[in-house]
C-alpha positions as CSV (number, residue, x, y, z in Angstrom):
1,M,-206.5,73.6,-17.3
2,V,-204.2,75.9,-15.3
3,S,-205.3,79.4,-14.6
4,E,-203.0,82.4,-14.7
5,K,-203.0,85.6,-12.7
6,W,-200.5,88.4,-12.9
7,T,-200.1,90.9,-10.2
8,T,-197.7,92.8,-12.4
9,A,-197.3,92.2,-16.1
10,P,-193.9,90.8,-17.1
11,Q,-191.5,93.0,-18.9
12,P,-188.6,92.2,-21.2
13,G,-185.4,91.9,-19.1
14,D,-182.1,93.6,-19.6
15,N,-179.3,92.1,-21.6
16,V,-176.2,90.8,-19.9
17,V,-173.1,91.3,-22.0
18,L,-170.1,89.0,-21.3
19,T,-166.4,89.6,-21.6
20,I,-166.1,86.5,-23.8
21,D,-164.8,87.2,-27.3
22,I,-167.0,84.7,-29.1
23,D,-164.7,84.3,-32.2
24,L,-161.6,83.9,-30.0
25,Q,-163.6,81.4,-27.8
26,K,-164.4,79.3,-30.8
27,Q,-160.8,79.5,-32.1
28,V,-159.4,78.3,-28.7
29,E,-161.9,75.5,-28.5
30,D,-161.0,74.4,-32.0
31,I,-157.3,74.5,-31.3
32,L,-157.7,72.3,-28.3
33,S,-160.0,69.8,-30.0
34,Q,-157.7,69.5,-33.0
35,A,-154.3,69.6,-31.4
36,I,-154.7,67.7,-28.1
37,P,-155.4,64.3,-29.7
38,Q,-152.2,64.7,-31.8
39,L,-150.0,66.1,-29.0
40,A,-151.2,63.9,-26.3
41,S,-149.9,60.5,-25.0
42,E,-152.1,57.5,-24.2
43,D,-152.3,58.8,-20.6
44,T,-153.8,62.2,-21.6
45,E,-157.2,62.9,-20.0
46,G,-158.0,66.5,-20.7
47,A,-156.9,70.0,-21.2
48,A,-157.9,73.6,-20.5
49,C,-157.0,77.1,-21.7
50,V,-157.8,80.6,-20.3
51,V,-157.2,83.9,-22.2
52,M,-157.4,87.0,-20.0
53,D,-157.1,90.8,-20.4
54,V,-154.1,91.7,-18.2
55,N,-155.4,95.2,-17.2
56,R,-159.0,94.3,-16.3
57,A,-158.9,90.5,-15.6
58,E,-161.6,90.0,-18.2
59,V,-161.9,86.4,-19.3
60,L,-161.8,86.6,-23.1
61,A,-161.9,82.9,-23.7
62,S,-162.2,79.8,-21.5
63,A,-162.0,76.4,-23.0
64,S,-162.1,72.9,-21.5
65,Y,-161.4,69.7,-23.3
66,P,-163.1,67.3,-23.9
67,S,-166.4,69.2,-24.1
68,Y,-169.9,68.3,-25.1
69,H,-172.6,69.5,-27.6
70,L,-175.4,71.6,-26.3
71,A,-177.6,70.7,-29.2
72,T,-177.6,67.0,-28.2
73,Y,-177.1,67.5,-24.5
74,S,-180.1,65.5,-23.4
75,A,-179.5,62.7,-25.9
76,D,-175.8,62.4,-24.8
77,L,-176.4,62.9,-21.1
78,A,-176.0,59.3,-20.0
79,E,-173.0,58.7,-22.2
80,N,-171.2,61.9,-21.1
81,S,-172.0,61.3,-17.5
82,A,-170.3,57.9,-17.6
83,D,-167.3,59.1,-19.6
84,P,-164.2,58.8,-17.5
85,L,-162.7,61.9,-19.2
86,K,-165.5,63.9,-17.5
87,P,-166.6,66.2,-20.3
88,F,-168.9,68.1,-17.9
89,L,-166.0,69.2,-15.8
90,N,-165.0,72.8,-16.5
91,R,-161.3,72.2,-16.2
92,A,-160.6,75.9,-16.8
93,F,-162.3,76.9,-13.5
94,Q,-162.6,73.7,-11.6
95,G,-159.5,71.6,-12.6
96,V,-156.6,71.9,-10.2
97,Y,-153.0,71.2,-11.2
98,A,-149.5,71.5,-9.9
99,P,-148.0,74.6,-11.6
100,G,-144.5,73.1,-12.0
101,S,-141.9,75.6,-13.1
102,T,-144.5,78.2,-14.0
103,F,-144.4,78.9,-10.2
104,K,-140.8,80.0,-10.4
105,M,-141.8,83.7,-11.1
106,V,-143.4,83.7,-7.6
107,T,-140.2,82.4,-6.0
108,A,-138.2,85.0,-8.0
109,V,-140.4,87.9,-7.0
110,A,-140.4,86.8,-3.4
111,G,-136.6,86.6,-3.4
112,L,-136.2,90.0,-5.1
113,E,-138.8,91.9,-3.1
114,S,-137.5,90.3,0.2
115,G,-134.0,91.4,-0.6
116,I,-132.7,87.8,-0.6
117,I,-131.4,88.4,-4.1
118,E,-130.9,91.2,-6.5
119,P,-131.4,91.2,-10.3
120,D,-127.6,90.6,-10.8
121,T,-127.1,88.0,-8.0
122,E,-125.6,84.9,-9.4
123,I,-126.0,81.4,-7.9
124,M,-124.0,78.4,-9.0
125,D,-125.9,75.5,-10.4
126,T,-124.2,72.5,-8.8
127,G,-126.5,69.9,-10.5
128,V,-127.5,68.5,-7.1
129,Y,-128.6,70.8,-4.2
130,T,-126.7,69.6,-1.2
131,Y,-127.7,72.1,1.5
132,Y,-129.6,69.4,3.5
133,Q,-128.0,66.2,2.3
134,D,-125.5,65.1,-0.3
135,D,-128.1,63.3,-2.4
136,G,-130.4,66.2,-2.4
137,P,-132.9,67.2,-5.2
138,Q,-131.5,67.7,-8.7
139,C,-131.7,70.2,-11.4
140,W,-133.6,68.8,-14.4
141,Y,-130.5,69.6,-16.6
142,W,-128.3,67.4,-14.4
143,R,-130.9,64.7,-14.1
144,Q,-131.4,64.4,-17.9
145,Y,-128.1,65.3,-19.4
146,R,-125.6,65.3,-16.5
147,R,-124.8,68.9,-17.2
148,K,-125.0,72.1,-15.1
149,H,-126.1,75.7,-15.9
150,G,-123.1,77.2,-14.1
151,L,-123.5,80.7,-12.6
152,V,-126.9,82.2,-13.4
153,N,-128.8,85.3,-12.3
154,V,-132.6,85.3,-11.9
155,S,-133.3,86.2,-15.5
156,E,-131.0,83.5,-16.8
157,A,-132.4,81.0,-14.2
158,L,-136.0,81.6,-15.5
159,E,-134.9,81.2,-19.1
160,V,-133.2,77.9,-18.5
161,S,-135.5,76.9,-15.6
162,C,-132.6,76.1,-13.2
163,N,-134.0,74.2,-10.3
164,V,-130.9,74.7,-8.1
165,F,-131.2,78.5,-8.3
166,F,-134.8,78.4,-7.1
167,F,-134.1,75.7,-4.5
168,D,-131.7,78.1,-2.9
169,V,-133.9,81.2,-3.2
170,G,-136.9,79.3,-2.0
171,R,-135.0,78.0,1.1
172,R,-133.9,81.4,2.0
173,V,-137.3,83.0,1.5
174,G,-138.9,80.3,3.5
175,I,-142.3,78.6,3.2
176,Q,-144.2,81.5,4.8
177,G,-142.7,84.0,2.3
178,L,-143.6,81.8,-0.6
179,Q,-147.1,81.4,0.7
180,E,-147.4,85.2,1.2
181,F,-146.4,86.0,-2.3
182,A,-148.4,83.2,-3.9
183,A,-151.5,84.5,-2.1
184,K,-150.9,88.0,-3.4
185,F,-150.8,86.6,-6.9
186,G,-154.1,84.8,-6.2
187,L,-152.7,81.3,-6.3
188,G,-154.9,79.1,-4.0
189,E,-157.3,82.0,-3.6
190,P,-160.8,82.7,-5.1
191,T,-160.5,84.7,-8.3
192,G,-163.9,86.3,-7.9
193,I,-165.3,84.7,-11.1
194,E,-169.1,84.7,-11.2
195,L,-169.3,80.9,-11.9
196,Y,-168.4,78.1,-9.5
197,E,-164.6,77.7,-9.2
198,E,-162.2,75.5,-7.2
199,T,-159.8,77.5,-5.1
200,G,-157.0,75.0,-5.2
201,V,-154.2,74.6,-2.6
202,M,-151.0,76.4,-1.8
203,A,-148.6,73.9,-0.3
204,G,-147.3,74.4,3.3
205,P,-147.1,72.7,6.7
206,E,-150.7,73.2,7.5
207,Y,-152.1,71.5,4.4
208,T,-149.5,68.6,4.6
209,Q,-150.4,68.0,8.3
210,S,-154.1,68.2,7.6
211,M,-153.6,65.3,5.2
212,G,-151.9,63.2,7.9
213,Q,-148.5,63.6,6.4
214,T,-145.2,65.0,7.7
215,W,-143.8,68.3,6.6
216,Y,-140.0,68.5,6.4
217,E,-137.9,71.7,6.3
218,G,-136.6,70.5,2.9
219,S,-140.2,70.4,1.6
220,T,-139.9,74.1,0.9
221,L,-137.5,73.3,-2.0
222,S,-140.2,71.4,-3.9
223,V,-142.7,74.2,-3.3
224,A,-140.2,76.7,-4.7
225,I,-140.3,75.0,-8.1
226,G,-144.0,74.4,-8.2
227,Q,-144.2,70.8,-6.9
228,E,-145.1,69.4,-3.5
229,S,-148.9,69.7,-2.9
230,S,-149.6,73.1,-4.7
231,Q,-152.7,72.8,-7.0
232,F,-154.1,75.7,-8.9
233,T,-156.7,76.3,-11.6
234,P,-155.9,77.5,-15.2
235,L,-158.0,80.6,-14.3
236,Q,-155.7,81.3,-11.3
237,L,-152.6,80.8,-13.4
238,A,-153.8,83.3,-16.1
239,N,-154.7,85.8,-13.4
240,Y,-151.3,85.3,-11.8
241,I,-149.5,86.1,-15.0
242,A,-151.8,89.1,-15.6
243,T,-151.0,90.4,-12.1
244,L,-147.3,90.0,-12.7
245,V,-147.1,91.8,-16.0
246,N,-149.5,94.6,-15.2
247,G,-147.1,95.6,-12.5
248,G,-148.7,93.9,-9.5
249,T,-152.4,94.7,-9.4
250,R,-154.6,91.7,-8.9
251,Y,-158.1,92.2,-10.2
252,S,-161.1,90.0,-9.6
253,A,-161.5,87.7,-12.6
254,H,-164.9,88.3,-14.3
255,L,-167.2,87.4,-17.1
256,L,-169.7,90.3,-16.7
257,K,-168.9,93.2,-18.9
258,E,-172.0,95.3,-18.8
259,V,-175.8,95.2,-18.8
260,K,-177.8,96.9,-21.6
261,S,-181.4,97.7,-21.7
262,S,-183.8,95.3,-23.4
263,D,-183.6,97.2,-26.7
264,F,-179.8,97.7,-26.4
265,S,-180.2,101.5,-26.5
266,Q,-178.4,102.2,-23.3
267,V,-176.0,100.8,-20.8
268,V,-177.7,100.1,-17.5
269,Y,-174.6,98.8,-15.7
270,E,-170.9,98.8,-16.6
271,Y,-168.5,96.5,-14.7
272,E,-165.7,98.3,-13.0
273,P,-162.5,96.3,-12.2
274,Q,-162.3,95.2,-8.6
275,V,-158.8,95.2,-7.0
276,Q,-158.2,92.2,-4.8
277,D,-154.6,92.9,-3.9
278,E,-151.5,95.0,-4.7
279,I,-147.9,93.9,-5.0
280,N,-145.5,96.8,-5.0
281,I,-142.9,95.2,-7.3
282,A,-139.9,97.4,-7.9
283,Q,-139.5,98.1,-11.6
284,E,-135.9,96.7,-11.7
285,N,-137.2,93.5,-10.1
286,L,-140.2,93.2,-12.4
287,D,-137.9,93.8,-15.4
288,A,-135.5,91.0,-14.3
289,V,-138.4,88.5,-14.0
290,T,-140.1,89.4,-17.3
291,E,-136.7,89.5,-19.1
292,G,-136.2,85.9,-18.2
293,M,-139.6,85.1,-19.7
294,R,-138.7,87.0,-22.8
295,E,-135.4,85.3,-23.2
296,L,-137.1,81.9,-23.4
297,T,-138.9,83.0,-26.6
298,T,-136.2,85.1,-28.4
299,G,-132.6,84.8,-29.5
300,D,-131.1,81.6,-28.3
301,G,-134.1,80.7,-26.1
302,S,-135.4,77.2,-26.4
303,L,-138.8,78.3,-27.7
304,A,-137.6,81.1,-30.0
305,Y,-138.4,79.0,-33.1
306,V,-142.1,78.8,-32.0
307,F,-142.7,82.5,-31.7
308,Q,-140.2,83.9,-34.3
309,D,-142.9,84.6,-36.9
310,L,-145.0,86.7,-34.6
311,P,-144.7,90.5,-35.2
312,F,-144.2,91.1,-31.5
313,E,-142.2,89.6,-28.6
314,V,-143.7,87.2,-26.1
315,G,-142.9,86.4,-22.4
316,A,-143.5,82.8,-21.4
317,K,-142.7,80.0,-19.0
318,T,-143.1,76.2,-19.3
319,G,-143.9,73.8,-16.5
320,S,-144.1,70.0,-16.0
321,A,-145.6,68.5,-12.9
322,Q,-145.3,64.9,-12.1
323,V,-148.5,63.2,-11.2
324,S,-147.2,59.6,-10.7
325,A,-144.2,57.6,-11.7
326,A,-146.4,55.5,-14.0
327,T,-147.8,58.3,-16.2
328,N,-146.5,61.4,-18.1
329,S,-146.3,64.7,-16.2
330,N,-149.0,67.3,-16.6
331,A,-147.9,69.9,-19.1
332,V,-148.3,73.6,-18.1
333,F,-147.6,76.7,-20.1
334,V,-148.2,80.4,-19.4
335,C,-147.4,83.4,-21.5
336,Y,-148.3,87.1,-22.2
337,A,-148.0,89.5,-25.1
338,P,-146.9,91.8,-26.4
339,Y,-143.8,91.8,-24.2
340,D,-143.3,95.6,-24.2
341,D,-147.0,96.5,-23.7
342,P,-148.8,93.5,-22.3
343,E,-152.5,93.0,-23.3
344,I,-153.4,89.4,-22.7
345,A,-152.2,86.5,-20.6
346,I,-152.7,82.8,-21.5
347,S,-152.6,79.7,-19.4
348,L,-152.6,76.2,-20.9
349,V,-152.7,72.8,-19.2
350,V,-152.8,69.3,-20.7
351,E,-153.3,66.4,-18.3
352,H,-150.4,64.0,-18.7
353,G,-149.2,66.0,-21.6
354,G,-145.5,65.8,-20.7
355,S,-143.4,68.9,-21.1
356,G,-145.0,72.3,-21.1
357,S,-142.9,73.3,-24.1
358,V,-145.2,71.2,-26.4
359,L,-148.0,73.7,-25.6
360,A,-146.0,76.7,-26.9
361,S,-147.2,76.2,-30.5
362,L,-150.8,76.3,-29.3
363,A,-150.2,79.5,-27.5
364,A,-148.6,81.0,-30.6
365,E,-151.6,80.1,-32.6
366,I,-153.9,81.8,-30.2
367,L,-151.7,84.9,-30.1
368,A,-151.5,85.1,-33.9
369,Y,-155.3,84.9,-34.1
370,Y,-156.0,87.4,-31.4
371,F,-153.6,90.1,-32.7
372,T,-154.0,89.6,-36.5
373,T,-157.7,89.1,-36.8
374,P,-159.7,92.4,-37.4
375,D,-161.7,93.7,-34.5
376,S,-164.9,92.2,-35.7
377,Q,-165.5,89.8,-32.8
378,S,-168.8,90.2,-31.1
379,D,-169.4,90.1,-27.3
380,V,-171.5,87.3,-25.9
381,V,-174.9,88.4,-24.9
382,T,-177.2,86.3,-22.8
383,E,-180.9,86.0,-23.6
384,N,-182.8,88.8,-21.9
385,T,-184.8,87.8,-18.8
386,L,-188.3,88.6,-17.9
387,V,-188.5,90.9,-14.9
388,P,-191.6,92.3,-13.2
């Protein structure tokens, strides 16, 4: 028999209210679990999605695939622990992935804000970028179709994802400039989320040399289009887009919304957004970047058919990041909506999923649900805790 002695009688604890929209969370999880097996290739290993409020960095939904069942956690522990797909890995906060072309908005803002280019500056897509050598890196359009984009400005370059444009801008900005702006957007930096997160890596000479490899001047070209050794989490990607479209204020990502008394009668604590950094983006420069994201999803944009039935416009960017020559690239997709008054940002990653454009339909489903479902979603509340 064990005796008990209380110096102070326990009292019901307060209730922690999270930012998670429980209905949206379920919808996102269902979308991943239903769609990924159909979209994926035999190489696919997992996926993640983060939905974030752009003006407060509240995480509204965070899903990782594959997942596990809490109800049978103990019974499934051995099997899940041995599963090579790692269902216990929170890919949304802990998975790190090359951003691919979703990084090009960083390069664009760096070039515009540094005065390297202006919104109407045009650069000729030559198919192959020959600044360093005749057989230099290629634009995807030339590599796949032996065609060129011609003269493009920054908005057009973002819409068609012209590598040559961003090779040239990235070279002139330089690796330090790219690193500076990436850090301001929170890429490779802690987001401030209350749970464990990976911080990822922003490519550069220091990291390359720390891995015992050689950094070349031309390596900057790969960094400018989201390749090289850059690795970011889906959470960072969502916060990056939120920062961009809210005008340049990077808030700490957070799950805590408020704390209510044990009987829910009063708010004990209310979370106030924490500013981590500010980017003073000139309005004309911001407009040029977001216009390129809008053009991808409207008019003659390659993803217009995906979003045409939504009652609002969307800004988006696709990305593909090669992992190895033997497997499909990781698919990356970021977007925000509505275009003219941004409310939420979404990031999606599918490991070895191929082109980021295949994820656009999933994002459209999430946007349709979020903006057309009545505001009946309930906040997630933790069980109250005993406190003395």
